Wavefront OBJ file of the C-alpha trace (Angstrom):
o trace
v 93.337 106.378 96.152
v 90.571 107.934 94.049
v 93.065 109.861 91.895
v 94.993 106.638 91.276
v 91.849 104.808 90.139
v 90.930 107.713 87.843
v 94.351 107.427 86.189
v 93.792 103.701 85.705
v 90.433 104.410 84.093
v 92.265 106.781 81.714
v 94.693 104.086 80.529
v 95.172 104.102 76.768
v 94.247 100.414 76.492
v 90.675 99.191 76.715
v 89.557 98.955 80.359
v 87.952 95.609 79.544
v 91.442 94.135 79.052
v 92.556 94.496 82.664
v 91.229 94.388 86.200
v 92.112 96.574 89.168
v 92.369 94.952 92.592
v 92.554 97.266 95.582
v 93.867 95.571 98.706
v 93.612 97.425 101.997
v 95.990 96.623 104.832
v 93.197 95.834 107.249
v 89.545 96.952 107.345
v 88.881 100.326 105.705
v 85.179 101.009 105.270
v 85.658 104.470 103.785
v 87.944 103.234 100.998
v 85.748 100.203 100.425
v 82.675 102.408 99.964
v 84.522 104.642 97.506
v 85.831 101.682 95.482
v 82.433 99.988 95.390
v 80.781 103.239 94.275
v 83.152 103.474 91.286
v 82.819 99.739 90.541
v 79.032 100.033 90.321
v 79.396 102.409 87.355
v 80.817 99.517 85.328
v 83.508 101.525 83.549
v 86.344 99.397 84.916
v 86.755 95.945 86.469
v 87.354 96.967 90.071
v 87.562 94.777 93.146
v 88.192 95.598 96.809
v 89.780 93.141 99.253
v 90.481 93.773 102.928
v 91.914 91.247 105.408
v 90.560 91.182 108.945
v 93.671 92.790 110.440
v 96.743 94.836 109.506
v 99.618 92.613 108.411
v 101.721 94.944 106.304
v 102.040 95.739 102.590
v 103.809 92.489 101.670
v 100.853 90.468 102.976
v 98.366 92.754 101.223
v 100.158 92.514 97.881
v 100.261 88.738 98.106
v 96.494 88.713 98.570
v 96.146 90.950 95.524
v 98.244 89.030 93.019
v 96.885 85.666 94.175
v 93.353 86.937 93.524
v 94.240 88.284 90.073
v 92.967 86.461 86.993
v 95.585 87.753 84.564
v 98.970 86.305 83.614
v 100.764 89.629 84.089
v 100.506 91.520 87.391
v 101.310 95.244 87.628
v 101.830 96.888 91.015
v 101.459 100.493 92.098
v 100.613 102.369 95.304
v 97.307 103.978 96.191
v 98.814 107.484 96.137
v 100.580 107.060 92.782
v 99.402 108.420 89.440
v 100.231 106.076 86.547
v 100.800 107.667 83.163
v 98.036 106.981 80.626
v 100.371 104.697 78.632
v 101.669 102.853 81.708
v 99.959 99.530 81.064
v 100.235 99.885 77.284
v 104.033 100.220 77.548
v 104.286 97.115 79.712
v 102.059 95.090 77.381
v 103.926 96.219 74.261
v 107.136 94.804 75.724
v 105.570 91.562 76.931
v 106.076 88.645 74.547
v 104.281 85.977 76.510
v 107.318 84.958 78.577
v 106.375 82.798 81.546
v 109.094 84.164 83.838
v 109.793 87.880 83.468
v 109.493 91.133 85.406
v 109.438 94.817 84.483
v 110.553 97.912 86.348
v 109.118 101.271 85.334
v 110.278 104.837 85.921
v 109.020 106.776 88.933
v 108.787 110.560 89.141
v 108.686 112.244 92.555
v 107.754 115.952 92.343
v 109.539 117.933 95.079
v 110.260 121.563 95.909
v 113.405 123.320 94.668
v 114.427 123.526 98.323
v 112.819 120.329 99.621
v 112.125 119.212 103.140
v 114.368 116.369 104.319
v 111.455 113.929 103.994
v 110.805 115.070 100.412
v 114.479 114.579 99.523
v 114.450 111.060 100.953
v 111.239 110.172 99.097
v 112.775 111.499 95.869
v 115.406 108.743 96.067
v 112.698 106.429 94.726
v 113.416 107.966 91.312
v 116.840 106.314 91.265
v 115.772 102.930 92.643
v 116.235 99.927 90.354
v 113.013 98.221 91.412
v 110.109 99.441 93.537
v 106.606 98.067 93.969
v 105.102 101.482 93.264
v 105.877 100.765 89.610
v 106.688 97.223 88.559
v 105.133 94.190 86.920
v 105.741 90.437 87.106
v 104.171 87.428 85.494
v 102.034 85.453 87.891
v 104.199 82.395 87.260
v 107.288 84.400 88.252
v 105.620 85.406 91.505
v 104.687 81.773 92.170
v 108.247 80.686 91.335
v 109.791 83.060 93.899
v 107.060 82.679 96.516
v 105.719 86.224 96.233
v 106.462 88.802 98.892
v 108.077 87.841 102.180
v 105.370 88.601 104.731
v 107.921 89.122 107.498
v 108.380 92.627 106.093
v 105.632 94.322 108.084
v 106.346 97.889 106.965
v 106.675 99.501 103.541
v 110.443 99.109 103.559
v 112.778 96.691 101.762
v 109.955 94.336 100.754
v 110.400 95.516 97.174
v 114.178 94.992 97.314
v 113.514 91.521 98.690
v 111.290 90.760 95.703
v 113.944 92.116 93.329
v 116.659 90.004 94.958
v 114.477 86.896 94.680
v 114.088 87.556 90.951
v 117.835 88.067 90.562
v 118.625 84.919 92.550
v 116.291 82.836 90.364
v 117.752 84.498 87.242
v 114.371 85.855 86.188
v 114.945 88.829 83.817
v 113.991 92.310 85.054
v 113.411 94.626 82.088
v 113.695 98.378 82.638
v 110.895 100.375 80.996
v 111.534 104.113 81.312
v 108.403 104.978 79.322
v 106.206 103.125 81.824
v 106.173 105.840 84.425
v 104.114 106.816 87.413
v 104.107 110.009 89.447
v 104.693 109.361 93.146
v 103.600 112.440 95.147
v 105.183 113.000 98.546
v 102.593 112.217 101.182
v 101.827 114.563 104.036
v 104.206 114.234 106.938
v 104.306 115.470 110.526
v 107.079 117.463 112.176
v 110.118 115.321 113.049
v 108.832 112.439 110.885
v 112.426 111.289 110.317
v 112.631 109.982 113.889
v 109.648 107.682 113.380
v 111.052 106.564 110.011
v 114.087 105.013 111.731
v 111.955 102.058 112.837
v 112.073 100.786 109.266
v 115.744 99.796 109.571
v 114.574 96.676 111.432
v 114.005 95.186 107.989
v 117.463 96.051 106.729
v 118.619 93.271 109.036
v 116.189 90.784 107.489
v 117.182 91.722 103.948
v 120.890 91.528 104.835
v 120.427 88.102 106.430
v 118.743 86.738 103.305
v 121.002 88.365 100.704
v 124.255 89.685 102.238
v 126.106 90.068 98.911
v 123.240 91.753 97.066
v 122.588 93.983 100.083
v 126.177 95.241 99.993
v 126.104 95.639 96.210
v 122.784 97.441 95.868
v 121.748 98.865 99.264
v 124.737 99.811 101.402
v 128.358 99.077 100.521
v 129.740 100.120 103.891
v 128.646 100.532 107.489
v 127.580 104.086 108.403
v 129.966 104.600 111.296
v 128.935 108.194 112.075
v 126.011 107.056 114.256
v 128.256 104.711 116.192
v 130.788 107.492 116.725
v 128.042 109.663 118.195
v 127.101 106.861 120.581
v 130.742 106.118 121.457
v 131.586 109.711 122.373
v 128.261 110.099 124.190
v 129.256 107.179 126.406
v 132.703 108.738 126.787
v 131.083 112.010 127.888
v 128.919 110.174 130.434
v 131.958 108.280 131.748
v 133.999 111.474 132.089
v 131.136 113.221 133.864
v 130.546 110.379 136.325
v 134.219 109.870 137.207
v 135.250 113.535 137.442
v 137.281 113.632 134.247
v 136.340 117.105 132.994
v 138.731 117.191 130.026
v 137.490 113.849 128.719
v 133.866 114.906 129.236
v 134.371 118.281 127.543
v 136.281 116.824 124.587
v 133.719 114.052 124.097
v 130.809 116.516 124.233
v 132.488 118.758 121.655
v 132.981 115.808 119.306
v 129.348 114.694 119.711
v 128.074 118.207 118.972
v 130.401 118.517 115.962
v 129.169 115.206 114.541
v 125.535 116.192 115.050
v 125.964 119.661 113.542
v 127.749 118.116 110.554
v 124.899 115.621 110.158
v 122.304 118.396 110.317
v 124.303 120.473 107.821
v 124.391 117.646 105.288
v 120.616 117.278 105.590
v 119.988 121.008 105.022
v 122.771 121.709 102.504
v 120.491 121.617 99.456
v 117.191 121.673 101.316
v 114.697 124.050 102.827
v 116.533 126.784 104.742
v 113.560 128.058 106.682
v 114.000 128.565 110.432
v 111.404 125.869 111.175
v 113.171 123.295 109.001
v 116.622 124.103 110.381
v 115.350 123.674 113.945
v 113.692 120.401 112.965
v 116.927 119.151 111.401
v 118.972 120.077 114.476
v 116.522 118.401 116.861
v 116.095 115.255 114.782
v 119.815 115.017 114.032
v 120.394 115.003 117.781
v 117.997 112.082 118.241
v 118.329 109.997 115.066
v 121.749 108.382 115.729
v 120.555 106.822 118.991
v 117.138 105.812 117.626
v 118.655 104.339 114.456
v 121.155 102.249 116.431
v 118.367 101.050 118.723
v 116.204 99.836 115.830
v 119.155 98.373 113.932
v 120.157 96.447 117.059
v 116.546 95.366 117.555
v 116.428 94.071 113.970
v 119.771 92.291 114.332
v 118.545 90.502 117.466
v 115.103 89.757 116.016
v 116.485 88.183 112.848
v 119.695 86.879 114.441
v 122.180 88.521 112.120
v 125.131 90.851 112.658
v 124.438 94.077 110.775
v 126.354 97.195 111.787
l 1 2 3 4 5 6 7 8 9 10 11 12 13 14 15 16 17 18 19 20 21 22 23 24 25 26 27 28 29 30 31 32 33 34 35 36 37 38 39 40 41 42 43 44 45 46 47 48 49 50 51 52 53 54 55 56 57 58 59 60 61 62 63 64 65 66 67 68 69 70 71 72 73 74 75 76 77 78 79 80 81 82 83 84 85 86 87 88 89 90 91 92 93 94 95 96 97 98 99 100 101 102 103 104 105 106 107 108 109 110 111 112 113 114 115 116 117 118 119 120 121 122 123 124 125 126 127 128 129 130 131 132 133 134 135 136 137 138 139 140 141 142 143 144 145 146 147 148 149 150 151 152 153 154 155 156 157 158 159 160 161 162 163 164 165 166 167 168 169 170 171 172 173 174 175 176 177 178 179 180 181 182 183 184 185 186 187 188 189 190 191 192 193 194 195 196 197 198 199 200 201 202 203 204 205 206 207 208 209 210 211 212 213 214 215 216 217 218 219 220 221 222 223 224 225 226 227 228 229 230 231 232 233 234 235 236 237 238 239 240 241 242 243 244 245 246 247 248 249 250 251 252 253 254 255 256 257 258 259 260 261 262 263 264 265 266 267 268 269 270 271 272 273 274 275 276 277 278 279 280 281 282 283 284 285 286 287 288 289 290 291 292 293 294 295 296 297 298 299 300 301 302 303 304 305 306
């Protein structure tokens, strides 16, 4: 957070021409103290807001833009490092339009042989629209109703905002020179298993915008996970009913699918023994966990998403 604020202080436009609103997802006394300490120095208009409880990033961002005084709202994340000309580039392209949005360029520094989590985070560089680097007029945000607060995790809430803008035919201008650096945050071993919970919100996004979801998120169903589950059930059936050939064949297919999955994840990634073991273990678990959370999301939001 502190590094992000320092980069905002270094912006090439006068700091008196913009305000920075930091919204915490729930109480955070340590961050609040740090923000207030910087604000007291008077070198930048800095404000800290924290709701009484955790409600997710969509809720927090709504609080932030509603509290903003300006006509143009720029979003970034607390771990991002905006380029010194970030705001200047946005302002130079703004012509006073009431309904307009901008999408900047995001750089994710990763290793030459990245961890699986690094490689997944690096996909942000190719995203059309992410809230780590975008801007909208306040009137545009009012027009589309801001962020959908049903998105409780940092996942798909930015795509939902983009799809709202597209649906209302509000222009989204790409600004490659308005860039931020998005470092990969620290992650624990087997983090990819925990990450599967996010697919709950794929179901919500698909329910709201089925055509745009298929165009911009996922054109086809990923059947490999379902094949793993199908042949796992076949293996269990063969084992329970004394059908050794069926059980053996099903087990071989499951293992082949999992090894192939793990290979794809390590093909251009870290080849260390620790990472390979992690990929094998998580590849064994992910198909079942992903299907569980996708099914949970489909039931929660009452939509069929395979």
